[in-house]
N, C-alpha and C positions, 0 to 999 in steps of 0.2 A: 460647515457651520450652518446653523439654522437660525433665521431671524424671525422673531415673533412680532406681528403687527398688533398694536394695542388699540383698544377701543375704551376711551374714558366713559364711564357710566355716570359717576357723580363725584363730588369732592366735599370734604368736610373742612373745618378750619385748619387742620394740620395734616391732612392726608388726601390721597386721590385713590378712588376705587376704579379698577379697570378689568377688562377681560382680554386675554391674548386670543386673537382670532384663530390661530392654528395651534391650540394647546392640547396637552395630554389630559386624559381622564384622571380622577373623577372630576365632575363639574365643580369649578371653583372660580373665585375672583381673586385679584391681587390688590392688596392694600399697601400703598407706598407712602411712607411717612416723610415729613420734611427733612429728617436727618439721614434719609437714604435707605433706611431699613424697610423691609417688606415682609408681609405676612400673607399667606394663601388661606382663604376661607372657603370651606366646602359649601356648595349650593345644593339643595335648599336647607341643609342642616345647620348652617351657621357655625360650624365647628372649625377652629383654626387647625391647619395641617402642620405636620413636622414638629410637634411639640411646642408650637408658638402659643402666645396668648394675645387676646385683644381686650380692650376696655369695654365696659357696658355701653358707653356712648357709641363706640365704633360698631358694636354688635347691633345696637338699636338702629343706627343709621343704615346699616346693610339690610336689616330686616325691613325697614321702611321702603327700600328700593329692590326688594327681593323679586318682585314680579318682572321688573325691567331686566335685572341680572339674569334671571332664568330664561327670559325671551331671547336675549342676546346670545347666551350660551347655546340654546337650542337652534337658533338660526344659523350659527356658524359651525356647529358640531352636530349636524342632523343624524349621523350614523352612530352617534354616541349616546350615552344614557340621557334619557329625557328627564328634565328637572321639573316638569309641570306635575306637581302633586300637592296634595294638601299639606300645609305646614301650620304648626301652632304659632299664632301671633300672640305677642304679649298683650296683656290686658291693661 
C-alpha cells in the first residue's frame, strides 16, 4: 500500500486544491469537492484528466494559483517533467 502525503495549496468556497507529494506524472493537482468527489487537473495546461470536467470558476481559481502549483510540483518532483513554461493567462 502506498500513502500519498497531501499539500493543500488553496481552497475555494466548495473545494480544496492540493498536490500529492509523491504522485505520478503528468504534473497535476487534485481538486476535492465538499461532496467527496475529486478531479485531477493537469499543470500547466489546466485540463481535467480522465474525462472529468470543471467549472469556469474552478479553472479560473486554479489559473490564478498556477505559479504556486507549478512551484510545489517541481519542488517535490524534481526528476519529473518541469512545469515552468509560459502559459496563456485569461484576459
